[in-house]
PLY file of the C-alpha trace (Angstrom):
ply
format ascii 1.0
element vertex 485
property float x
property float y
property float z
element edge 484
property int vertex1
property int vertex2
end_header
-26.01 25.03 -20.88
-24.83 25.42 -17.28
-23.99 22.02 -15.81
-23.40 21.25 -12.16
-20.04 19.93 -11.10
-19.83 16.19 -10.50
-18.47 16.26 -6.97
-17.44 12.61 -7.07
-15.35 12.98 -10.21
-13.75 16.16 -8.94
-13.03 14.83 -5.45
-11.47 11.74 -7.04
-8.88 14.09 -8.56
-7.75 15.10 -5.06
-4.31 13.75 -4.19
-5.24 13.37 -0.49
-2.00 15.03 0.52
-0.24 14.47 3.81
-0.52 17.61 5.95
-2.85 19.00 3.26
-1.95 22.58 2.22
-5.61 23.42 1.50
-6.61 22.74 5.10
-3.53 24.43 6.55
-4.56 27.79 5.09
-8.25 27.40 5.91
-9.03 29.17 9.17
-12.54 27.84 9.80
-12.67 24.35 8.43
-10.96 21.32 6.95
-11.59 21.09 3.19
-9.19 18.16 2.77
-11.30 16.14 5.21
-14.47 17.12 3.34
-12.97 16.03 0.02
-11.95 12.72 1.52
-15.46 12.24 2.85
-16.90 12.68 -0.64
-14.32 10.32 -2.17
-15.14 7.59 0.35
-18.91 7.75 0.12
-19.82 10.27 2.78
-21.18 13.22 0.79
-24.06 13.49 3.28
-21.53 14.19 6.06
-18.85 16.11 4.16
-20.44 19.50 4.77
-19.73 19.43 8.50
-16.00 19.91 7.86
-16.57 23.08 5.81
-19.79 24.36 7.36
-18.08 27.33 9.02
-15.82 28.19 6.07
-16.12 31.62 4.50
-15.73 32.24 0.78
-12.26 33.64 1.44
-11.37 30.45 3.38
-12.34 28.30 0.43
-10.61 30.56 -2.08
-7.41 30.39 -0.05
-7.73 26.61 0.15
-8.18 26.33 -3.60
-5.19 28.58 -4.25
-3.08 26.43 -1.92
-3.92 23.22 -3.76
-0.72 21.60 -5.07
-2.34 19.35 -7.69
0.05 18.70 -10.58
-2.62 19.58 -13.17
-5.05 22.20 -11.89
-6.43 23.01 -8.44
-9.37 21.01 -7.14
-12.55 23.08 -7.55
-13.13 23.21 -3.81
-15.58 26.10 -3.83
-17.85 24.46 -6.40
-17.78 21.14 -4.56
-18.74 22.82 -1.29
-21.67 24.60 -2.94
-23.09 21.26 -4.06
-22.77 19.51 -0.69
-26.01 18.84 1.18
-26.52 20.40 4.58
-24.83 18.12 7.13
-27.09 16.24 9.54
-27.52 17.69 12.98
-25.30 16.18 15.61
-27.03 13.40 17.45
-26.37 10.13 19.17
-24.93 7.66 16.68
-25.31 3.90 17.06
-22.44 1.80 18.33
-20.56 -0.34 15.80
-19.60 -2.88 18.47
-19.91 -6.49 17.36
-18.81 -9.87 18.70
-16.41 -12.01 16.66
-15.26 -15.42 17.87
-16.38 -14.54 21.38
-14.40 -11.27 21.44
-16.24 -7.96 21.65
-14.87 -5.61 18.98
-15.50 -1.86 19.00
-16.20 -1.87 15.25
-15.90 -4.34 12.33
-12.81 -2.77 10.72
-9.58 -4.79 10.88
-6.19 -4.60 9.20
-5.59 -7.59 6.93
-2.47 -9.71 7.30
-0.11 -7.87 4.95
2.42 -5.09 4.58
0.13 -2.69 6.48
0.87 -4.42 9.81
4.48 -5.57 10.05
5.69 -4.01 13.32
4.51 -2.61 16.64
4.57 1.08 15.65
2.40 0.56 12.57
-0.31 -1.40 14.36
-0.29 0.92 17.37
-0.78 3.90 15.04
-3.68 2.11 13.34
-5.29 1.32 16.70
-4.99 4.96 17.75
-6.75 6.02 14.55
-9.72 3.74 15.21
-9.09 0.28 13.76
-10.69 -2.35 15.98
-8.23 -5.15 15.38
-5.43 -6.65 13.36
-4.70 -9.88 11.56
-0.95 -9.46 11.93
1.34 -10.23 8.99
1.78 -14.00 8.67
4.52 -15.52 10.82
6.39 -18.64 9.69
9.47 -20.66 10.66
11.17 -20.24 7.28
13.53 -17.42 6.33
11.75 -14.87 4.16
13.73 -12.81 1.65
11.63 -10.51 -0.49
12.25 -9.37 -4.09
12.49 -5.80 -5.37
10.30 -4.32 -6.69
7.46 -6.48 -5.44
4.41 -4.33 -6.23
2.66 -3.36 -9.45
-0.65 -1.59 -10.08
-3.32 -1.33 -12.76
-4.47 2.25 -13.29
-7.30 3.81 -15.29
-6.25 5.33 -18.61
-2.63 5.83 -17.63
-3.52 7.79 -14.50
-1.10 7.74 -11.60
-1.52 7.23 -7.89
-5.08 5.91 -7.79
-5.30 2.29 -8.91
-8.14 -0.18 -9.07
-6.00 -3.32 -9.18
-2.84 -4.10 -7.23
-0.36 -6.91 -7.71
2.02 -7.93 -4.97
4.76 -10.52 -4.63
5.01 -9.98 -0.87
5.40 -13.16 1.12
5.38 -13.42 4.93
6.92 -11.57 7.86
10.68 -11.08 7.57
11.02 -10.61 11.34
12.44 -13.33 13.59
9.61 -15.44 14.99
10.16 -14.45 18.62
10.27 -10.77 17.68
6.84 -10.98 16.07
5.27 -12.74 19.03
6.81 -10.16 21.37
5.18 -7.45 19.22
1.82 -9.20 19.46
2.20 -9.57 23.22
2.94 -5.84 23.65
0.06 -4.86 21.38
-2.42 -6.86 23.44
-1.02 -5.56 26.70
-1.09 -1.93 25.60
-4.38 -2.10 23.66
-6.51 -4.59 25.61
-9.77 -3.48 23.93
-8.44 -4.27 20.44
-8.62 -7.73 18.90
-5.17 -9.11 18.10
-5.04 -12.09 15.74
-1.82 -13.91 14.87
-1.68 -15.12 11.28
0.57 -18.16 10.98
1.77 -20.55 8.28
3.61 -23.83 8.74
5.05 -26.36 6.36
4.88 -29.41 8.62
2.48 -30.27 11.44
5.07 -29.36 14.07
5.46 -25.87 12.58
1.73 -25.19 12.84
1.57 -26.44 16.43
4.63 -24.50 17.63
3.45 -21.24 16.06
-0.08 -21.67 17.41
1.18 -22.27 20.96
3.42 -19.21 20.74
0.45 -17.11 19.62
-1.64 -18.29 22.56
1.23 -17.69 24.99
1.60 -14.14 23.63
-1.99 -13.41 24.63
-3.46 -13.29 21.12
-7.25 -13.39 20.89
-7.30 -15.81 17.96
-5.16 -17.46 15.30
-5.60 -17.15 11.54
-4.27 -20.09 9.51
-2.88 -18.81 6.20
-3.84 -21.54 3.76
-4.00 -19.09 0.89
-0.87 -17.05 0.07
-0.46 -17.46 -3.72
3.25 -16.73 -4.00
5.02 -18.98 -1.52
8.24 -20.37 -3.01
8.20 -23.52 -0.87
5.91 -26.47 -1.63
3.35 -27.46 0.95
2.71 -23.86 2.01
0.17 -21.16 1.22
-2.44 -21.84 -1.44
-0.90 -25.28 -2.07
-2.57 -26.24 1.20
-5.74 -24.22 0.66
-6.50 -26.09 -2.55
-6.43 -29.43 -0.75
-9.44 -29.95 1.51
-7.80 -32.87 3.31
-4.75 -30.82 4.25
-6.99 -27.97 5.39
-8.83 -30.36 7.67
-5.62 -31.94 8.96
-3.80 -28.72 9.81
-6.91 -27.02 11.22
-7.53 -29.99 13.50
-3.93 -30.19 14.71
-3.98 -26.48 15.65
-7.37 -26.79 17.35
-6.03 -29.63 19.50
-3.03 -27.51 20.50
-4.70 -24.29 21.69
-7.83 -23.05 23.39
-8.21 -19.75 21.51
-10.33 -19.52 18.32
-8.87 -20.77 15.03
-9.69 -19.03 11.73
-8.54 -20.67 8.47
-8.08 -18.24 5.56
-9.40 -19.48 2.21
-7.79 -19.13 -1.20
-9.84 -17.85 -4.17
-7.55 -19.77 -6.52
-9.93 -22.70 -6.67
-13.13 -23.55 -8.51
-15.23 -24.52 -5.50
-14.25 -22.65 -2.33
-16.78 -24.63 -0.29
-14.63 -27.76 -0.54
-11.68 -26.46 1.54
-14.12 -24.44 3.67
-15.97 -27.64 4.59
-12.59 -29.17 5.34
-11.89 -26.28 7.72
-15.23 -26.73 9.48
-14.62 -30.47 9.76
-11.27 -29.66 11.39
-13.04 -27.52 14.01
-12.69 -23.97 12.62
-14.36 -21.26 14.69
-14.55 -18.82 11.77
-13.37 -18.46 8.19
-11.48 -15.59 6.51
-11.94 -15.08 2.77
-10.40 -14.23 0.42
-6.65 -13.92 -0.08
-5.24 -12.45 -3.29
-5.97 -13.90 -6.73
-3.19 -15.36 -8.86
-2.51 -12.98 -11.70
-0.04 -11.55 -14.19
0.54 -7.84 -14.71
3.17 -6.34 -16.99
3.51 -2.81 -15.70
6.53 -0.77 -16.66
9.34 -1.29 -14.17
7.67 -4.23 -12.43
10.18 -6.87 -13.48
12.74 -8.31 -11.09
16.20 -8.38 -12.70
14.55 -8.61 -16.10
12.14 -11.41 -15.17
8.42 -11.60 -14.38
6.24 -14.02 -12.45
2.64 -14.59 -11.49
1.55 -13.22 -8.11
-1.39 -12.05 -6.01
-3.95 -9.50 -7.22
-6.04 -7.31 -4.91
-7.71 -3.90 -4.81
-11.21 -2.74 -5.62
-11.27 -4.87 -8.80
-11.46 -8.11 -6.81
-14.42 -7.20 -4.57
-17.09 -8.91 -6.72
-15.02 -12.10 -6.72
-14.59 -11.97 -2.94
-18.32 -11.42 -2.47
-19.07 -14.38 -4.74
-16.92 -16.66 -2.56
-18.51 -15.36 0.66
-21.97 -15.94 -0.81
-21.11 -19.52 -1.76
-20.05 -20.29 1.80
-22.91 -18.57 3.63
-25.39 -20.40 1.39
-23.81 -23.76 2.22
-25.58 -25.36 5.21
-22.45 -27.32 6.15
-20.43 -24.12 6.55
-22.76 -21.25 7.37
-22.96 -21.88 11.11
-19.41 -20.52 11.60
-18.58 -16.82 11.56
-16.98 -15.07 8.58
-14.37 -12.35 8.12
-14.56 -10.70 4.70
-11.50 -9.62 2.72
-11.06 -8.25 -0.79
-11.35 -4.83 -2.41
-12.79 -2.90 0.54
-12.27 0.88 0.29
-15.46 2.48 1.60
-18.07 1.86 4.25
-20.43 0.79 1.46
-17.97 -1.93 0.46
-17.78 -3.11 4.05
-21.56 -3.05 4.35
-21.90 -5.41 1.37
-19.70 -8.00 3.09
-21.61 -7.57 6.35
-25.00 -7.89 4.68
-23.82 -11.13 3.07
-22.86 -12.59 6.44
-19.46 -11.28 7.61
-19.06 -10.01 11.16
-15.94 -8.03 10.32
-13.91 -6.97 7.31
-10.18 -6.86 6.69
-8.56 -4.05 4.70
-5.16 -3.89 3.05
-4.80 -2.35 -0.42
-6.79 0.80 0.27
-4.68 1.41 3.39
-1.58 1.09 1.22
-3.02 3.79 -1.06
-4.60 6.20 1.39
-3.33 5.35 4.86
-4.92 4.27 8.12
-7.03 7.47 8.15
-9.67 5.89 5.88
-11.09 4.07 8.89
-12.55 7.41 10.04
-14.65 7.54 6.88
-15.66 3.91 7.26
-16.77 4.41 10.85
-18.76 7.61 10.37
-20.32 6.40 7.11
-21.54 3.11 8.57
-22.81 4.82 11.71
-24.73 7.39 9.67
-26.23 4.62 7.51
-27.41 2.76 10.60
-28.83 5.95 12.12
-30.77 6.73 8.93
-32.22 3.21 8.89
-32.92 3.18 12.60
-30.65 0.19 13.20
-29.07 0.19 16.65
-27.21 -3.13 16.56
-24.66 -3.86 13.81
-25.23 -7.60 14.19
-28.77 -7.07 12.84
-27.24 -6.29 9.43
-25.18 -9.50 9.27
-26.54 -11.69 6.48
-29.69 -9.63 5.99
-29.67 -9.85 2.17
-28.89 -13.55 1.80
-32.48 -14.38 0.95
-32.33 -12.04 -2.05
-30.02 -14.43 -3.90
-31.55 -16.98 -6.26
-30.10 -19.35 -8.81
-30.11 -17.76 -12.30
-32.83 -20.12 -13.56
-35.13 -19.06 -10.70
-35.07 -15.33 -11.49
-38.15 -13.51 -12.80
-38.18 -13.60 -16.60
-41.75 -12.45 -17.16
-41.36 -8.73 -16.41
-39.20 -5.89 -17.71
-37.82 -2.57 -16.45
-37.27 0.00 -19.20
-34.59 2.69 -18.92
-35.87 6.22 -18.36
-34.03 9.30 -19.68
-33.94 12.49 -17.60
-33.85 15.29 -20.14
-32.54 17.80 -17.61
-29.41 15.74 -16.97
-28.84 14.52 -20.54
-26.15 16.52 -22.36
-26.55 14.78 -25.72
-23.18 13.02 -25.82
-24.62 9.92 -27.48
-22.69 7.38 -25.44
-25.88 5.44 -24.83
-26.62 5.35 -28.58
-23.16 4.08 -29.49
-23.18 1.36 -26.84
-26.71 0.21 -27.62
-26.00 0.16 -31.36
-22.73 -1.73 -31.12
-23.14 -3.76 -27.95
-26.88 -3.94 -27.31
-30.12 -4.19 -29.28
-30.15 -1.04 -31.46
-32.96 0.33 -29.32
-31.92 4.01 -29.14
-32.48 6.60 -31.86
-30.12 9.59 -31.94
-30.80 12.39 -34.42
-29.50 15.83 -35.34
-31.07 17.30 -32.20
-28.76 15.05 -30.11
-31.68 13.78 -28.06
-31.63 10.00 -27.49
-34.97 8.23 -27.68
-35.70 4.72 -26.41
-37.37 2.48 -28.99
-39.70 0.42 -26.83
-40.33 -2.28 -29.43
-36.61 -3.08 -29.54
-35.52 -2.40 -25.96
-34.98 -5.56 -23.89
-34.30 -3.76 -20.59
-30.62 -4.78 -20.38
-29.65 -1.31 -19.04
-26.29 -1.07 -20.78
-27.26 2.51 -21.66
-27.74 3.39 -18.00
-24.35 1.99 -17.07
-22.40 3.92 -19.74
-24.17 7.26 -19.24
-21.55 9.66 -17.82
-24.06 12.11 -16.31
-26.46 9.76 -14.55
-29.24 10.88 -16.89
-30.63 7.37 -17.39
-32.61 5.82 -14.58
-35.23 3.09 -14.28
-38.96 3.00 -14.81
-41.49 0.76 -13.07
-41.30 -3.00 -13.58
-44.12 -4.16 -15.84
-45.16 -7.48 -17.44
-43.49 -8.31 -20.74
-45.66 -8.16 -23.83
-46.17 -11.41 -25.67
0 1
1 2
2 3
3 4
4 5
5 6
6 7
7 8
8 9
9 10
10 11
11 12
12 13
13 14
14 15
15 16
16 17
17 18
18 19
19 20
20 21
21 22
22 23
23 24
24 25
25 26
26 27
27 28
28 29
29 30
30 31
31 32
32 33
33 34
34 35
35 36
36 37
37 38
38 39
39 40
40 41
41 42
42 43
43 44
44 45
45 46
46 47
47 48
48 49
49 50
50 51
51 52
52 53
53 54
54 55
55 56
56 57
57 58
58 59
59 60
60 61
61 62
62 63
63 64
64 65
65 66
66 67
67 68
68 69
69 70
70 71
71 72
72 73
73 74
74 75
75 76
76 77
77 78
78 79
79 80
80 81
81 82
82 83
83 84
84 85
85 86
86 87
87 88
88 89
89 90
90 91
91 92
92 93
93 94
94 95
95 96
96 97
97 98
98 99
99 100
100 101
101 102
102 103
103 104
104 105
105 106
106 107
107 108
108 109
109 110
110 111
111 112
112 113
113 114
114 115
115 116
116 117
117 118
118 119
119 120
120 121
121 122
122 123
123 124
124 125
125 126
126 127
127 128
128 129
129 130
130 131
131 132
132 133
133 134
134 135
135 136
136 137
137 138
138 139
139 140
140 141
141 142
142 143
143 144
144 145
145 146
146 147
147 148
148 149
149 150
150 151
151 152
152 153
153 154
154 155
155 156
156 157
157 158
158 159
159 160
160 161
161 162
162 163
163 164
164 165
165 166
166 167
167 168
168 169
169 170
170 171
171 172
172 173
173 174
174 175
175 176
176 177
177 178
178 179
179 180
180 181
181 182
182 183
183 184
184 185
185 186
186 187
187 188
188 189
189 190
190 191
191 192
192 193
193 194
194 195
195 196
196 197
197 198
198 199
199 200
200 201
201 202
202 203
203 204
204 205
205 206
206 207
207 208
208 209
209 210
210 211
211 212
212 213
213 214
214 215
215 216
216 217
217 218
218 219
219 220
220 221
221 222
222 223
223 224
224 225
225 226
226 227
227 228
228 229
229 230
230 231
231 232
232 233
233 234
234 235
235 236
236 237
237 238
238 239
239 240
240 241
241 242
242 243
243 244
244 245
245 246
246 247
247 248
248 249
249 250
250 251
251 252
252 253
253 254
254 255
255 256
256 257
257 258
258 259
259 260
260 261
261 262
262 263
263 264
264 265
265 266
266 267
267 268
268 269
269 270
270 271
271 272
272 273
273 274
274 275
275 276
276 277
277 278
278 279
279 280
280 281
281 282
282 283
283 284
284 285
285 286
286 287
287 288
288 289
289 290
290 291
291 292
292 293
293 294
294 295
295 296
296 297
297 298
298 299
299 300
300 301
301 302
302 303
303 304
304 305
305 306
306 307
307 308
308 309
309 310
310 311
311 312
312 313
313 314
314 315
315 316
316 317
317 318
318 319
319 320
320 321
321 322
322 323
323 324
324 325
325 326
326 327
327 328
328 329
329 330
330 331
331 332
332 333
333 334
334 335
335 336
336 337
337 338
338 339
339 340
340 341
341 342
342 343
343 344
344 345
345 346
346 347
347 348
348 349
349 350
350 351
351 352
352 353
353 354
354 355
355 356
356 357
357 358
358 359
359 360
360 361
361 362
362 363
363 364
364 365
365 366
366 367
367 368
368 369
369 370
370 371
371 372
372 373
373 374
374 375
375 376
376 377
377 378
378 379
379 380
380 381
381 382
382 383
383 384
384 385
385 386
386 387
387 388
388 389
389 390
390 391
391 392
392 393
393 394
394 395
395 396
396 397
397 398
398 399
399 400
400 401
401 402
402 403
403 404
404 405
405 406
406 407
407 408
408 409
409 410
410 411
411 412
412 413
413 414
414 415
415 416
416 417
417 418
418 419
419 420
420 421
421 422
422 423
423 424
424 425
425 426
426 427
427 428
428 429
429 430
430 431
431 432
432 433
433 434
434 435
435 436
436 437
437 438
438 439
439 440
440 441
441 442
442 443
443 444
444 445
445 446
446 447
447 448
448 449
449 450
450 451
451 452
452 453
453 454
454 455
455 456
456 457
457 458
458 459
459 460
460 461
461 462
462 463
463 464
464 465
465 466
466 467
467 468
468 469
469 470
470 471
471 472
472 473
473 474
474 475
475 476
476 477
477 478
478 479
479 480
480 481
481 482
482 483
483 484
């Protein structure tokens, strides 16, 4: 049986090299850029970077691949790419946030990806629309080493789905950071520059806020959410106390004229409580979420033989971040403010999910730490292409468009069923669906000597575990029909 290559699995093997050798030897295209497009959800566009490549170009690129295992099957991937769309006018991604017009919704999150002038300037040049600069505080910050750990899939290296960090706040002197922010706004006036600040006492918050305004910042983010601050009364200690959130938000609002954006902690049962406190204090927008308190025990992650709990991020936390955003946008006391979404965003599809729930921009950190600022190119072109295909000309029209889809669990339809449907052309007879249904489902799949799975309709409850474990995408969905009594 001759099976097609899975271009997503194969492109995920790519190391996304700096100064990629495969593209350096390719005379008529950029295969590394095409591979990155597939990895970050732009298969429909990937072909344009290899459209002019000859077979010898692609063979040379494959031979130049420096993968530690085996070369990426570039030629086979290219053969499976759809024809790229014809060049045409793409919609603008411009959107207003807190009264500031932003060229697109993609921002750097307050973190290690934006700690000095050169880093942020480089990100702006590559297409990022704004920055929530790494949090500035009055206290001396001394970081530990190592301070990062990652959770990989099956012992793989390099590409991780969960990331733990013990990073605290900016180590720069306060005046140095505000000078950096001032120069960034002066040199990049079309970019949105947000100062993230954290105080311990009321006077700290007020002083830092006034310095941010004097530096020309467009807005101020109040970090009520860092989970690993070593001093009491800072970070998520504040974000878990709605009264403190209200108090510090209000004192900053009284001190400055620029917008104020409290950042919520996910380390709480009901995020709407501090969010309502922020709104009561006069917040113009809300950022959510910061990292989630966690413990990882990766090899070599200890500090002088000791471990601690710290923040968790990466693609694994996206569903949790979306849950918190949904809770706030569904709350009538909160949903009149604007939202900035944070947590697990790697692709334009991830960003779109936050936007469709109600966010007017998204902040990115962990995926930049893995793949660099260049991923914004894939986010921009992917979202533009999606809008063009849907005929949407204004990004703001997508904000919150799926909110009405969400019901309480007890209100969902329980009178109909959707059965799984097996595509015999794609099925390879591995039996994964049979094993999972037998041991974790309803024993509704027969699997005989011919290695052909068969759905037993009288037992199937339409849970779709089989569809989710199928490695070839051979199991789809049938039409929704009424349940039989």
